[in-house]
C-alpha positions as CSV (number, residue, x, y, z in Angstrom):
1,M,3.6,2.8,37.9
2,T,0.9,4.6,36.0
3,T,-1.0,2.8,33.4
4,L,-3.3,4.6,30.8
5,E,-5.6,2.8,28.5
6,V,-7.3,4.7,25.7
7,L,-9.6,4.1,22.7
8,G,-8.2,4.9,19.3
9,T,-8.7,4.4,15.5
10,C,-6.2,3.4,12.9
11,H,-5.3,6.4,10.7
12,H,-3.9,4.7,7.7
13,D,-5.4,5.2,4.2
14,C,-7.4,1.9,4.3
15,P,-11.1,1.3,4.1
16,D,-11.2,-0.6,7.4
17,S,-10.4,2.2,9.9
18,C,-10.0,-0.3,12.7
19,G,-10.7,0.5,16.3
20,W,-7.9,-0.1,18.8
21,I,-7.0,0.1,22.4
22,A,-3.7,1.7,23.2
23,T,-2.0,1.3,26.5
24,S,0.9,3.3,28.0
25,I,2.9,2.6,31.2
26,D,4.6,5.6,32.8
27,G,4.1,7.6,29.6
28,V,5.6,5.0,27.3
29,L,3.5,3.2,24.7
30,D,3.3,-0.4,25.8
31,S,0.6,-2.1,23.6
32,V,-1.8,-1.5,20.7
33,K,-4.4,-4.1,20.3
34,G,-7.8,-4.4,18.5
35,N,-10.9,-3.1,20.2
36,P,-13.2,-6.1,20.5
37,N,-16.2,-3.8,20.8
38,H,-15.6,-2.1,17.4
39,P,-18.6,-3.2,15.3
40,Y,-16.5,-3.5,12.0
41,S,-13.0,-4.6,12.9
42,K,-14.2,-6.6,15.9
43,G,-10.9,-6.7,17.7
44,E,-8.6,-7.7,14.8
45,L,-5.8,-5.5,13.6
46,C,-3.8,-6.2,10.4
47,P,-0.2,-7.5,10.6
48,K,1.1,-3.9,10.0
49,V,-0.6,-2.3,13.0
50,T,-0.1,-5.2,15.4
51,K,3.5,-4.0,15.5
52,F,2.7,-0.3,15.9
53,V,4.5,-0.1,19.3
54,G,7.7,-1.0,17.5
55,R,7.1,1.8,15.0
56,V,6.4,4.4,17.6
57,N,9.4,3.5,19.8
58,H,11.8,2.8,16.9
59,A,15.3,4.1,17.3
60,D,15.2,5.6,13.8
61,R,12.3,7.9,14.4
62,L,12.8,11.5,13.7
63,L,12.5,13.4,17.0
64,K,14.3,16.7,16.3
65,P,14.0,19.3,13.6
66,L,16.7,18.8,11.0
67,I,18.5,21.1,8.6
68,R,20.3,19.7,5.5
69,T,24.1,19.8,5.5
70,G,24.9,17.5,2.6
71,S,23.8,17.3,-1.0
72,K,20.1,16.8,-1.8
73,G,19.2,13.1,-1.5
74,S,22.3,12.3,0.6
75,G,20.4,12.2,3.9
76,E,22.9,14.3,5.6
77,F,21.4,16.6,8.2
78,R,22.2,18.3,11.6
79,E,19.8,18.7,14.5
80,A,18.2,22.1,15.0
81,T,15.8,23.7,17.5
82,W,12.3,24.4,16.5
83,D,12.9,28.1,16.5
84,E,15.9,27.7,14.2
85,A,14.0,25.5,11.8
86,L,10.9,27.7,11.7
87,A,13.1,30.8,11.1
88,A,14.8,29.1,8.2
89,V,11.4,28.2,6.6
90,V,9.9,31.7,7.2
91,S,13.0,33.4,5.7
92,E,13.1,31.2,2.6
93,F,9.4,31.2,2.0
94,N,9.3,35.0,2.3
95,R,12.2,35.3,-0.1
96,V,10.4,33.2,-2.6
97,R,7.2,35.2,-2.2
98,E,9.1,38.5,-2.7
99,T,11.1,37.2,-5.7
100,F,8.7,35.0,-7.5
101,G,5.2,35.6,-5.9
102,G,3.2,33.4,-3.6
103,E,2.3,30.9,-6.2
104,A,5.9,29.8,-6.4
105,I,5.1,28.0,-3.1
106,L,3.3,24.7,-3.3
107,P,1.8,22.8,-0.3
108,W,1.5,19.1,-1.1
109,W,-0.1,16.4,1.1
110,S,-1.7,13.0,0.7
111,A,-3.5,10.6,3.2
112,G,-0.6,9.4,5.3
113,T,-3.0,10.2,8.1
114,Q,-6.6,10.5,7.0
115,G,-8.1,12.1,10.1
116,L,-10.5,14.9,10.3
117,I,-8.1,17.4,11.7
118,Q,-4.6,15.8,11.2
119,N,-4.9,15.4,7.4
120,T,-4.9,19.1,6.4
121,A,-6.2,20.9,9.5
122,T,-5.7,24.7,9.2
123,S,-3.0,24.3,6.5
124,N,-5.3,25.6,3.8
125,A,-5.9,28.9,5.6
126,L,-2.1,29.3,6.3
127,F,-1.1,28.8,2.7
128,A,-3.9,31.0,1.5
129,L,-2.4,33.8,3.5
130,L,0.9,33.1,1.9
131,G,-0.8,33.3,-1.5
132,S,0.6,29.9,-2.5
133,S,-0.5,27.6,-5.3
134,K,-2.9,24.9,-4.2
135,Q,-3.5,21.3,-5.2
136,Y,-6.6,19.7,-6.6
137,G,-7.6,16.1,-7.4
138,S,-6.2,13.0,-5.7
139,V,-4.2,10.0,-6.7
140,C,-7.0,7.9,-5.1
141,G,-10.7,8.7,-4.7
142,A,-11.2,11.8,-6.7
143,A,-11.8,10.3,-10.1
144,S,-14.0,7.4,-8.9
145,G,-16.1,9.7,-6.7
146,F,-16.6,12.2,-9.6
147,G,-17.5,9.3,-11.9
148,M,-20.2,8.1,-9.5
149,A,-21.5,11.7,-9.0
150,T,-22.2,12.1,-12.7
151,V,-25.0,9.6,-12.3
152,Y,-26.1,9.9,-8.7
153,G,-25.3,13.6,-8.1
154,D,-22.9,12.6,-5.3
155,A,-20.5,9.8,-4.5
156,L,-23.1,8.1,-2.2
157,G,-23.4,4.4,-2.7
158,S,-24.6,1.2,-0.9
159,D,-23.1,0.1,2.4
160,P,-20.7,-2.8,1.5
161,L,-21.7,-4.7,4.6
162,Q,-25.1,-5.2,3.0
163,A,-23.3,-7.8,1.0
164,E,-24.5,-10.0,3.8
165,H,-27.8,-10.1,2.0
166,S,-26.5,-10.4,-1.5
167,D,-27.1,-13.3,-3.8
168,Q,-24.3,-12.2,-6.1
169,I,-21.2,-10.1,-5.2
170,I,-18.9,-8.8,-7.9
171,L,-15.5,-7.6,-6.6
172,W,-14.3,-5.5,-9.5
173,G,-10.6,-4.5,-9.2
174,T,-10.4,-5.0,-5.5
175,N,-8.3,-7.6,-3.7
176,T,-10.6,-7.6,-0.7
177,R,-8.9,-10.3,1.4
178,L,-5.7,-8.2,1.5
179,T,-6.8,-4.6,1.2
180,N,-10.3,-4.6,2.8
181,R,-9.8,-7.6,5.0
182,H,-12.6,-6.9,7.5
183,L,-15.2,-6.9,4.8
184,W,-14.2,-10.4,3.7
185,P,-15.9,-12.3,6.6
186,T,-19.2,-10.7,5.5
187,I,-18.6,-11.9,1.9
188,Q,-17.7,-15.3,3.1
189,Q,-21.0,-15.6,5.1
190,A,-22.9,-14.7,2.0
191,Q,-21.0,-17.2,-0.1
192,K,-21.7,-20.0,2.4
193,R,-25.4,-19.1,2.2
194,G,-25.2,-19.6,-1.5
195,A,-24.2,-16.2,-2.9
196,K,-22.0,-16.3,-6.0
197,V,-18.7,-14.3,-5.7
198,I,-17.2,-13.1,-8.9
199,V,-13.8,-11.4,-9.1
200,I,-12.8,-9.2,-12.1
201,D,-9.1,-8.5,-12.0
202,P,-6.2,-8.9,-14.5
203,I,-4.3,-10.7,-11.7
204,K,-5.4,-13.9,-10.0
205,T,-5.2,-12.4,-6.5
206,I,-5.7,-14.2,-3.2
207,T,-9.3,-13.0,-3.3
208,A,-9.8,-14.6,-6.8
209,D,-8.6,-17.8,-5.2
210,K,-11.7,-17.9,-3.0
211,A,-14.1,-16.7,-5.7
212,D,-16.7,-18.8,-7.6
213,Q,-15.5,-17.2,-10.8
214,H,-12.5,-15.2,-11.8
215,I,-12.7,-13.0,-14.9
216,Q,-9.3,-11.9,-16.1
217,P,-9.5,-9.0,-18.6
218,L,-6.6,-6.9,-19.9
219,P,-5.9,-3.9,-17.7
220,G,-7.8,-0.7,-18.4
221,T,-10.5,-2.3,-20.5
222,D,-13.3,-2.1,-17.9
223,V,-15.3,0.5,-19.7
224,A,-15.6,-1.7,-22.8
225,I,-16.8,-4.6,-20.7
226,L,-19.4,-2.4,-18.9
227,L,-20.7,-0.9,-22.2
228,A,-21.2,-4.5,-23.4
229,I,-22.9,-5.5,-20.2
230,I,-25.3,-2.6,-20.6
231,N,-25.8,-3.5,-24.2
232,V,-26.9,-7.0,-23.2
233,L,-29.1,-5.8,-20.3
234,I,-31.0,-3.5,-22.6
235,A,-31.1,-5.8,-25.7
236,E,-32.3,-8.8,-23.7
237,D,-34.7,-6.8,-21.6
238,F,-33.1,-7.3,-18.2
239,V,-34.0,-3.8,-17.2
240,D,-36.6,-2.5,-14.7
241,H,-38.7,-0.3,-16.9
242,E,-40.9,0.9,-14.0
243,Y,-37.9,2.0,-11.9
244,I,-36.2,3.7,-14.9
245,A,-39.3,5.6,-15.8
246,A,-39.7,6.9,-12.3
247,H,-36.1,7.5,-11.3
248,A,-33.8,7.9,-14.3
249,L,-33.1,10.4,-17.1
250,G,-31.8,9.5,-20.6
251,F,-32.6,5.8,-20.9
252,D,-33.6,5.9,-24.6
253,E,-30.6,8.0,-25.4
254,L,-28.3,5.5,-23.6
255,A,-30.0,2.5,-25.3
256,A,-29.4,4.0,-28.7
257,H,-25.8,4.9,-27.7
258,V,-24.8,1.3,-26.7
259,V,-26.6,-0.6,-29.5
260,D,-23.3,-1.4,-31.2
261,N,-21.4,-2.1,-28.0
262,T,-22.0,-5.8,-28.1
263,P,-19.8,-8.4,-26.3
264,E,-18.4,-9.3,-29.7
265,W,-17.3,-5.6,-30.1
266,A,-15.7,-5.5,-26.6
267,A,-14.0,-8.9,-26.6
268,P,-10.9,-7.9,-28.7
269,F,-10.2,-5.0,-26.4
270,C,-10.7,-6.9,-23.2
271,G,-9.0,-10.2,-24.1
272,L,-12.2,-12.1,-23.1
273,E,-14.5,-14.4,-24.9
274,P,-17.8,-12.7,-25.8
275,A,-19.7,-15.5,-24.0
276,V,-18.0,-14.6,-20.7
277,I,-19.2,-11.0,-21.0
278,R,-22.7,-12.0,-22.1
279,D,-23.1,-14.6,-19.3
280,L,-21.9,-12.0,-16.7
281,A,-24.5,-9.5,-18.0
282,R,-27.3,-12.1,-17.9
283,S,-26.3,-13.0,-14.3
284,I,-26.4,-9.4,-13.2
285,G,-29.7,-8.9,-14.9
286,S,-31.4,-12.0,-13.5
287,I,-30.2,-11.7,-9.8
288,P,-31.8,-8.6,-8.2
289,A,-29.6,-8.9,-5.1
290,T,-26.4,-8.2,-7.0
291,M,-23.8,-6.0,-5.4
292,I,-21.0,-4.6,-7.4
293,R,-18.0,-3.6,-5.2
294,G,-15.3,-1.4,-6.7
295,L,-12.3,0.2,-4.9
296,I,-9.2,1.8,-6.1
297,G,-7.7,-0.6,-8.7
298,V,-9.9,0.4,-11.7
299,E,-9.7,4.1,-10.9
300,H,-6.1,4.3,-11.9
301,H,-6.8,4.5,-15.6
302,F,-7.7,7.2,-18.1
303,S,-11.1,5.7,-18.2
304,G,-11.3,5.1,-14.4
305,P,-14.0,7.7,-13.7
306,T,-16.1,6.4,-16.6
307,M,-15.9,2.9,-15.2
308,Y,-17.4,4.2,-12.0
309,R,-20.0,6.1,-14.0
310,L,-21.1,3.0,-15.8
311,S,-21.0,0.8,-12.7
312,A,-23.3,3.3,-11.0
313,M,-25.8,3.0,-13.9
314,I,-26.2,-0.8,-13.6
315,P,-28.3,-1.0,-10.4
316,V,-30.4,1.9,-11.9
317,L,-31.0,-0.2,-15.1
318,T,-31.8,-3.4,-13.2
319,G,-33.6,-1.8,-10.3
320,S,-31.4,-3.6,-7.8
321,H,-31.4,-0.5,-5.7
322,K,-34.7,-1.7,-4.5
323,T,-33.3,-5.0,-3.2
324,L,-31.4,-5.5,0.1
325,G,-28.0,-6.7,-1.0
326,G,-28.1,-5.0,-4.3
327,G,-26.5,-1.8,-5.6
328,F,-23.1,-0.4,-6.1
329,A,-20.7,0.0,-3.2
330,R,-17.6,2.2,-3.4
331,S,-16.5,4.5,-0.6
332,V,-19.1,5.2,2.0
333,G,-17.3,8.1,3.6
334,S,-19.5,10.5,1.8
335,W,-22.5,9.4,3.9
336,A,-20.7,10.8,7.0
337,E,-20.4,14.1,5.2
338,V,-24.1,14.4,4.5
339,D,-25.1,15.3,8.0
340,D,-22.6,14.2,10.6
341,V,-19.2,15.4,9.6
342,D,-18.0,18.5,7.7
343,T,-14.6,17.3,6.6
344,G,-13.9,20.6,4.9
345,A,-14.9,22.9,7.8
346,V,-11.5,23.6,9.2
347,A,-9.8,23.5,5.8
348,G,-12.5,25.9,4.6
349,L,-11.2,28.6,7.0
350,A,-9.0,29.7,4.0
351,S,-12.0,31.7,2.7
352,V,-12.4,33.3,6.1
353,V,-8.9,34.5,6.7
354,A,-7.9,35.2,3.1
355,P,-11.1,35.7,1.0
356,E,-9.1,37.4,-1.7
357,A,-6.8,34.5,-2.1
358,G,-9.3,32.1,-3.5
359,D,-8.3,32.4,-7.2
360,R,-4.8,30.9,-7.1
361,R,-3.0,28.5,-9.4
362,S,-4.2,24.9,-8.9
363,L,-1.9,22.0,-9.6
364,R,-3.1,18.3,-9.9
365,Q,-2.0,16.4,-6.8
366,P,-0.8,13.2,-8.7
367,A,1.2,15.2,-11.2
368,L,3.8,16.4,-8.6
369,G,6.7,15.4,-10.9
370,E,5.3,17.5,-13.7
371,S,4.7,20.5,-11.3
372,L,8.3,20.4,-10.2
373,T,9.9,20.0,-13.6
374,K,7.7,21.5,-16.4
375,L,6.0,24.6,-15.2
376,D,6.8,27.9,-17.1
377,D,6.5,29.6,-13.7
378,P,8.4,27.1,-11.5
379,I,7.7,26.1,-7.9
380,H,10.6,27.4,-5.7
381,A,9.3,26.3,-2.3
382,L,7.6,23.0,-1.5
383,F,6.0,22.0,1.8
384,L,5.3,18.2,2.1
385,W,3.4,16.3,4.8
386,N,1.3,13.1,5.1
387,G,3.0,11.5,2.1
388,N,6.1,10.1,0.6
389,P,5.6,11.2,-3.1
390,I,9.0,10.1,-4.3
391,L,7.7,6.5,-4.0
392,S,3.9,6.8,-4.0
393,M,3.3,9.2,-6.9
394,P,3.3,8.1,-10.5
395,D,6.3,9.0,-12.7
396,S,8.4,9.1,-9.5
397,A,11.5,9.7,-11.7
398,A,10.2,13.1,-12.4
399,V,9.5,13.8,-8.7
400,R,13.2,12.9,-8.0
401,R,14.4,15.2,-10.7
402,G,12.3,18.0,-9.3
403,L,13.5,17.5,-5.7
404,E,17.1,17.5,-6.9
405,R,16.7,21.1,-8.2
406,D,19.1,23.5,-6.5
407,D,16.6,26.3,-6.8
408,L,13.8,24.4,-4.9
409,F,13.6,24.8,-1.1
410,T,11.8,21.7,0.3
411,V,10.3,21.3,3.7
412,V,9.1,17.9,4.9
413,S,7.2,16.8,8.0
414,E,7.9,13.2,8.7
415,Q,8.3,10.4,11.2
416,F,11.2,8.6,9.5
417,M,13.9,9.5,7.0
418,T,11.9,8.5,4.0
419,D,13.2,8.6,0.4
420,T,11.4,11.9,0.0
421,A,12.7,13.4,3.3
422,R,16.3,12.7,2.2
423,Y,15.8,15.6,-0.4
424,A,14.5,18.1,2.2
425,D,16.2,21.3,3.2
426,V,14.3,21.3,6.6
427,I,12.6,18.4,8.3
428,F,10.0,18.7,11.1
429,P,9.5,15.7,13.3
430,A,5.9,14.4,13.1
431,A,3.9,12.7,15.9
432,M,2.2,9.4,15.5
433,E,-1.4,8.4,15.9
434,T,-1.1,7.2,19.5
435,E,0.3,10.6,20.4
436,M,-2.5,12.9,19.1
437,I,-6.2,13.6,19.1
438,D,-8.2,13.0,15.9
439,V,-11.5,11.8,14.5
440,M,-11.6,9.2,11.7
441,P,-14.5,9.4,9.2
442,A,-14.1,6.0,7.7
443,W,-14.6,5.4,4.0
444,G,-15.0,1.6,4.1
445,H,-17.8,1.4,6.7
446,L,-20.2,3.6,8.5
447,W,-18.6,4.2,11.9
448,I,-16.8,7.4,12.8
449,G,-13.9,6.7,15.1
450,W,-12.3,8.6,17.9
451,N,-8.6,8.7,18.6
452,E,-7.3,9.5,22.1
453,P,-3.5,9.9,22.6
454,A,-2.0,7.3,24.9
455,T,1.2,9.3,25.4
456,A,2.7,12.7,24.6
457,P,4.7,12.9,21.4
458,L,8.2,11.6,21.7
459,G,11.1,14.0,21.6
460,D,10.2,17.3,19.8
461,A,7.7,15.7,17.5
462,V,4.3,17.4,17.1
463,A,1.0,16.6,15.5
464,N,0.1,18.3,12.2
465,T,-2.3,20.6,14.0
466,E,0.5,21.9,16.3
467,L,2.9,22.2,13.3
468,F,0.6,24.6,11.5
469,R,-0.1,26.6,14.7
470,R,3.7,27.0,15.1
471,L,4.1,28.0,11.5
472,A,1.3,30.5,11.7
473,T,3.0,32.1,14.7
474,A,6.4,32.1,13.0
475,F,5.0,33.9,10.0
476,G,3.4,36.4,12.3
477,F,-0.3,35.5,11.5
478,D,-2.4,36.1,14.6
479,H,-5.8,35.2,13.1
480,P,-7.7,33.2,15.7
481,E,-8.7,30.7,13.1
482,L,-5.1,29.6,12.7
483,H,-4.7,28.9,16.4
484,L,-7.7,26.8,17.2
485,T,-7.0,23.9,19.7
486,D,-7.4,20.4,18.5
487,I,-10.7,20.0,20.4
488,E,-12.0,23.3,18.8
489,Q,-11.1,21.9,15.4
490,V,-12.9,18.6,16.1
491,Q,-16.0,20.5,17.3
492,M,-16.0,22.6,14.2
493,G,-15.9,19.5,12.0
494,L,-18.5,17.6,14.0
495,G,-20.8,20.5,14.8
496,D,-24.0,19.6,16.7
497,H,-24.6,16.4,14.9
498,I,-22.5,14.1,17.1
499,D,-22.1,14.0,20.8
500,I,-18.3,14.4,21.1
501,D,-18.3,13.2,24.7
502,A,-20.1,10.0,23.7
503,L,-17.8,9.5,20.8
504,R,-14.8,10.0,23.0
505,R,-16.2,7.6,25.6
506,D,-17.2,4.8,23.3
507,G,-14.6,5.2,20.6
508,F,-17.0,5.1,17.6
509,V,-20.4,6.2,16.5
510,R,-22.5,5.1,13.5
511,V,-23.4,7.6,10.8
512,T,-26.9,8.7,11.7
513,N,-28.3,9.2,8.2
514,F,-27.7,5.6,7.1
515,P,-29.6,3.3,9.4
516,E,-29.3,-0.5,9.3
517,N,-30.6,-2.0,6.1
518,H,-31.3,1.4,4.6
519,L,-31.7,1.3,0.8
520,P,-30.8,4.9,-0.2
521,Y,-32.2,4.8,-3.7
522,A,-35.0,2.3,-3.4
523,D,-37.5,5.2,-4.1
524,G,-35.1,7.3,-6.1
525,G,-34.2,10.5,-4.3
526,F,-30.9,10.9,-6.1
527,P,-29.1,14.2,-5.1
528,T,-29.2,15.5,-8.6
529,P,-31.1,18.7,-9.6
530,S,-33.9,16.5,-11.0
531,G,-33.8,14.0,-8.1
532,K,-33.2,11.3,-10.8
533,A,-30.2,9.2,-11.8
534,E,-28.6,10.7,-14.9
535,L,-27.9,8.1,-17.6
536,V,-26.8,11.1,-19.6
537,A,-24.7,13.8,-18.1
538,E,-27.3,16.5,-17.7
539,S,-25.7,18.1,-14.7
540,F,-22.0,17.5,-15.5
541,E,-21.8,18.1,-19.3
542,A,-21.0,21.7,-18.7
543,V,-17.8,20.8,-16.8
544,G,-16.4,18.6,-19.5
545,V,-18.0,15.2,-18.9
546,S,-19.2,13.6,-22.2
547,R,-23.0,13.4,-22.4
548,L,-22.8,9.7,-22.9
549,P,-20.0,7.4,-21.7
550,E,-17.6,6.1,-24.3
551,W,-14.7,3.7,-24.7
552,I,-11.7,5.9,-25.6
553,P,-8.5,4.1,-26.5
554,V,-5.5,5.8,-24.9
555,A,-1.8,6.2,-25.7
556,E,-0.8,3.5,-23.2
557,G,-3.7,1.2,-23.7
558,P,-5.0,-1.7,-26.0
559,G,-4.2,-1.1,-29.6
560,S,-1.9,1.8,-28.9
561,P,1.0,2.4,-31.4
562,Q,3.3,2.3,-28.3
563,M,2.5,-1.4,-28.0
564,D,4.9,-2.1,-30.8
565,Q,7.8,-0.9,-28.6
566,Y,6.3,-1.6,-25.2
567,P,3.9,-4.6,-25.6
568,L,3.2,-5.5,-21.9
569,F,0.8,-3.9,-19.5
570,L,2.4,-3.1,-16.2
571,Q,0.6,-3.9,-13.0
572,T,1.9,-2.6,-9.6
573,P,-0.2,-4.5,-7.1
574,K,-0.2,-4.3,-3.3
575,K,0.8,-7.8,-2.4
576,A,2.4,-7.4,1.0
577,T,0.5,-8.1,4.1
578,R,2.9,-6.4,6.5
579,F,3.2,-2.9,5.1
580,L,0.8,-0.3,3.6
581,N,1.9,1.9,0.7
582,T,5.4,2.9,1.8
583,S,4.6,2.9,5.6
584,Y,6.4,0.1,7.5
585,S,8.2,-1.1,4.3
586,D,11.6,-0.3,5.7
587,L,11.1,-1.7,9.3
588,P,12.2,-5.0,10.7
589,A,9.4,-7.7,10.9
590,H,7.7,-6.0,8.0
591,A,9.4,-5.8,4.6
592,D,12.0,-8.4,5.5
593,R,9.2,-11.0,5.7
594,E,7.9,-10.2,2.2
595,T,9.3,-11.1,-1.2
596,P,11.7,-8.3,-2.4
597,P,10.8,-6.4,-5.6
598,H,10.8,-8.7,-8.7
599,I,9.4,-8.9,-12.2
600,E,6.6,-11.4,-12.4
601,L,5.7,-12.8,-15.8
602,D,3.3,-15.4,-17.3
603,Q,5.1,-18.5,-18.7
604,V,4.2,-17.6,-22.3
605,D,5.7,-14.1,-22.1
606,A,8.8,-15.5,-20.3
607,E,9.4,-18.1,-22.9
608,V,9.2,-15.6,-25.7
609,R,12.0,-13.6,-24.0
610,G,14.1,-16.6,-23.1
611,L,13.6,-16.0,-19.4
612,V,13.2,-18.6,-16.6
613,A,12.6,-18.1,-12.9
614,G,15.7,-16.6,-11.1
615,D,17.0,-14.8,-14.2
616,V,17.7,-11.1,-14.1
617,A,15.8,-8.9,-16.5
618,R,15.2,-5.3,-17.3
619,V,11.7,-3.8,-17.2
620,F,11.6,-0.4,-19.0
621,N,9.8,2.2,-21.0
622,D,10.6,5.7,-22.0
623,R,10.4,7.0,-18.4
624,A,12.6,4.6,-16.6
625,S,14.3,1.2,-16.3
626,L,14.7,-1.3,-13.5
627,V,16.8,-4.4,-13.4
628,L,15.2,-7.1,-11.1
629,P,15.0,-10.9,-10.7
630,V,12.3,-12.8,-12.6
631,A,9.5,-14.9,-11.2
632,I,7.2,-17.0,-13.4
633,S,3.6,-17.0,-12.3
634,D,0.3,-18.6,-13.3
635,R,-1.5,-15.6,-11.7
636,L,-1.0,-13.4,-14.7
637,R,-2.4,-13.7,-18.2
638,P,-0.2,-13.2,-21.3
639,G,0.5,-9.6,-22.0
640,V,0.6,-8.5,-18.3
641,V,3.7,-8.0,-16.2
642,S,3.7,-7.3,-12.5
643,V,6.2,-5.6,-10.2
644,P,4.9,-5.2,-6.5
645,W,4.4,-1.7,-5.2
646,G,5.3,0.0,-1.9
647,Y,8.9,-0.8,-1.4
648,V,11.5,1.8,-0.5
649,D,14.3,2.6,-2.9
650,A,16.8,0.5,-0.9
651,A,14.8,-2.6,-1.4
652,Y,15.6,-2.5,-5.2
653,G,19.3,-3.0,-4.5
654,D,21.3,-1.8,-7.4
655,A,18.2,-0.9,-9.5
656,A,17.9,2.8,-9.6
657,G,14.6,4.1,-8.4
658,S,11.3,2.2,-7.8
659,V,8.5,0.8,-9.8
660,N,6.6,4.1,-9.8
661,D,9.4,5.6,-11.9
662,L,7.8,3.6,-14.7
663,T,4.2,4.5,-14.2
664,N,2.1,7.0,-16.0
665,A,1.2,10.3,-14.4
666,A,-1.3,11.5,-17.1
667,D,-4.7,12.8,-16.1
668,T,-7.8,10.7,-16.0
669,E,-10.6,11.4,-18.5
670,F,-12.2,13.7,-15.9
671,G,-12.0,13.9,-12.1
672,A,-8.3,14.8,-11.7
673,G,-7.0,11.3,-10.9
674,S,-4.0,9.3,-12.1
675,N,-3.3,6.8,-14.8
676,Y,-1.0,4.5,-12.8
677,G,-2.6,1.4,-14.5
678,D,-2.2,2.7,-18.1
679,T,1.5,1.9,-18.2
680,L,3.1,-0.1,-21.0
681,V,6.6,-1.6,-20.7
682,Q,9.0,-4.1,-22.3
683,V,11.0,-6.8,-20.5
684,E,14.2,-8.1,-21.8
685,P,17.0,-10.4,-20.4
686,V,20.1,-8.9,-18.9
């Protein structure tokens, strides 16, 4: 019997990027457990990944290439060899190129694995040679990072673990206990020491249960709240004039701009009492060690990037960047990119192998449904990996309609027969994390993780890196850049900044440019052209960012004419502990231990509609309609309805589609994000 024990890192799109130890016996994965030496996750894995062995060895895994035999969406396929499947893809993609041009091909991916080389690897170079369209933006991260960069010059914020030293922690739109669970012990320690924990969220989450204060605004009104906070900070002189004079641009202009944005002005939009906003502002202004922690929730609105822009301004105005435990903490993955990791090095090979292909059509990643249904020059060939867009993208009903097109040839790389894969013409079997090499630049903490394979891929499955090597060969591209080994790609991404042998030996290494208790902006040094924080958009005005941040009501927001027809704000929270996005949500011991999809209403809204718990109701708008059981909850405020997110289509029973069929795929104000959270609906009895 041969036993192999290796160090790895969870690949899921989660801020925690936990370290694990994977063990195989005679080439079969036997266990995956937390690495007790990992400085962030400290040996604990979440309830999803503790059952990873069952996922890897599951009987329903896709282990052979498949070619569709039935109608699209039927899930009817036959097994094929790799050579046969590759030949089918090459033949059809070449036909599309010759008939419609290369831009009729669209590669689409998300963060199903967020590793350095397994996320996109050499795919950008391959599709550049094909002359395909390309995607830009992201359903998560792009808009918030851009918003922060308008102030700081980059998306570089405080280390969230410095909350250990905070006297006040504001968790804004993040359910930390569920979706960032390994940060929570640090917040608890600060709270026990006397730090005040404030949660700002339209839903009373399990994190709000443990907070000292829960502020419950209407969804999508964060910008109005923040403008009012800044109004109070300036009007009541809670600002650090010395810090501002030395390290900020545009204070006087900002002060004049927000003079009318009082708490009384903001309150009707937000559904909060003016005193709540004013007291919050005074608390921020009077407690130097105030850390604001924002994650993905507030990003999913038209105004999401502006929310991050304003949040980034607050520690500049109060000077809390000078205080350990102060500042604004979003994703810290950008710190790894400063010196240690070049996440775009391999993907950037596109400009090397096909320099003339740089100016190609760009399509926004979250708007896949629109790209497949509304373009004047349609997409005729689609290549999907690292994602399940038919469930995870907004306006999923449009994605379904696009995938149903007879004139669209779809290729999917997948581990299971997902709702998206069912619409494919060709499916390639994808390896799992314990079967491949990768490096994980975490975005929730400052340790870069190594992932060593514990076994070879099962069946004919391959890692993404091998998939694109095989595709390159099948297309006849012999460019050396397309055939780099996994280790060569890792070396390209890490360069000379990190000792790969040490990383492989220890399983993790800390980002070198952010030492313990480092205050990145204590003395200014913002990576803007002036070296100062921009309270006016000096550097970004030319690319469409308003010079000063404003509250802009939107079609599916407070006061919208649509509210006459659709008066409820839809929230689609991640509530399950045993699955992440759509991963695991169709496997035993995961979704079957969670509450199935349902419509959750406040008692007031339920009574108006004559609904009681256990009734069946229809939640709908002009995009879609779902019929689901009703639950009455004291966790929502009037005007808000919740349908949990992440469930596969089958979990909805007879209801056609999923909750994302209802959601809004419109663009954010800037930053190329998504307006999931700006969704209005109505609920009525069935």
